[in-house]
Every structure is written in structure tokens, then in C-alpha cells.
C-alpha positions as CSV (number, residue, x, y, z in Angstrom):
1,X,82.1,73.0,106.4
2,X,84.1,72.0,103.3
3,X,82.4,74.8,101.3
4,X,83.4,77.3,103.9
5,X,87.1,76.2,103.9
6,X,87.2,76.2,100.1
7,X,85.6,79.7,100.0
8,X,88.2,81.1,102.4
9,X,91.0,79.4,100.5
10,X,89.8,80.9,97.2
11,X,89.5,84.4,98.7
12,X,93.1,84.2,100.1
13,X,94.6,82.9,96.8
14,X,92.8,85.3,94.5
15,X,93.3,88.2,96.9
16,X,97.0,87.6,96.9
17,X,97.2,87.4,93.1
18,X,95.5,90.8,92.7
19,X,98.1,92.4,95.0
20,X,101.2,91.0,93.3
21,X,101.3,92.9,90.0
22,X,104.8,94.2,88.9
23,X,104.9,97.5,87.1
24,X,108.2,98.9,85.7
25,X,108.7,102.5,85.1
26,X,110.6,105.7,86.0
27,X,110.1,107.6,89.3
28,X,109.1,111.2,88.5
29,X,107.3,113.9,90.5
30,X,103.8,115.2,90.4
31,X,105.0,118.6,89.0
32,X,106.8,117.2,86.0
33,X,104.9,113.9,85.5
34,X,105.5,112.2,82.2
35,X,108.2,114.8,81.3
36,X,110.5,112.5,83.1
37,X,109.4,109.3,81.4
38,X,113.0,108.1,80.8
39,X,115.6,107.4,83.5
40,X,117.7,110.4,84.5
41,X,116.8,113.8,85.8
42,X,117.4,112.6,89.4
43,X,118.3,116.1,90.7
44,X,115.1,117.7,89.2
45,X,112.8,115.0,90.6
46,X,114.3,115.1,94.1
47,X,114.3,119.0,94.0
48,X,110.6,119.1,93.1
49,X,109.7,116.5,95.8
50,X,111.6,118.5,98.4
51,X,109.7,121.5,97.3
52,X,106.3,119.9,97.9
53,X,105.6,117.7,94.9
54,X,105.0,113.9,95.4
55,X,106.6,110.9,93.7
56,X,104.8,109.4,90.8
57,X,105.6,106.4,88.5
58,X,105.6,106.9,84.8
59,X,105.1,103.6,82.9
60,X,104.2,103.3,79.2
61,X,103.3,107.0,79.1
62,X,100.8,106.7,82.0
63,X,101.4,108.5,85.3
64,X,100.5,106.6,88.4
65,X,100.0,108.2,91.9
66,X,101.9,106.3,94.6
67,X,100.6,105.8,98.2
68,X,103.9,105.0,100.0
69,X,106.0,108.1,99.3
70,X,108.8,107.2,101.8
71,X,109.6,104.0,99.8
72,X,110.7,106.2,96.8
73,X,113.0,108.6,98.6
74,X,116.3,108.7,96.7
75,X,114.8,106.9,93.7
76,X,113.8,110.0,91.7
77,X,114.7,109.7,88.0
78,X,115.5,106.0,88.3
79,X,113.9,103.0,86.6
80,X,112.2,100.8,89.2
81,X,110.0,97.8,89.5
82,X,107.0,98.4,91.8
83,X,105.0,95.5,93.2
84,X,101.5,96.4,94.3
85,X,97.9,96.8,93.4
86,X,96.8,99.1,90.6
87,X,93.5,100.9,91.0
88,X,92.9,103.1,88.0
89,X,95.7,105.7,88.0
90,X,97.1,104.9,91.5
91,X,99.2,102.1,93.0
92,X,99.0,100.8,96.5
93,X,102.7,99.9,96.9
94,X,103.8,96.7,98.5
95,X,107.5,97.1,97.5
96,X,109.8,99.0,95.2
97,X,113.2,98.0,93.8
98,X,115.6,99.8,91.6
99,X,115.9,98.0,88.3
100,X,119.3,96.6,87.6
101,X,120.9,97.3,84.2
């Protein structure tokens, strides 16, 4: 019984650690990608998204696909901190917050 309780506890602890990674970057769009690697260009990003592109995150020159598109509405071209799970070139987003200057 003790082993089972310890196993469940370990899974919960390590599972929550893997989901809590913070990644800081700039919100861009799938059309322009890394072209918008610095904050700014808000109008361009929002225009591209309204025309069918998706939001992406550019961090350290790498472009990440984002699963929760609705969380990024209005954040195009802004520097943000995303909390979530990174899996290759995509992020399962738990939360997103605009980075304060």
C-alpha cells in the first residue's frame, strides 16, 4: 500500500513539474514566423491572424506552434511569458501573460 501511495505521489509531483515551464518570446503569426522575433508589428500580426494565419511564439530564434489560439488574441507583436508544456516545436499552453517592461 505504501508503495502505491508513493508511486501516485511521484507521478503527480513530476507530472506537474513537466507542465510548468515558462517560455518568454514574441507573439507572431504562422505566415511571418520568425520575421517578427522582436516586440512590435502588432498590426501586421493581428491582420495576418484575421486573414487565416495562426498565432505562434518566437523564442530565441525558434518558432513554436500554440494550441490555445484564443489566449493570444490581442497579444500579436507583444512580448509574453507562456506557461505550458513544450513538445518539440509546439506548446500546450496553460497560461499566457504579457511581459511587463
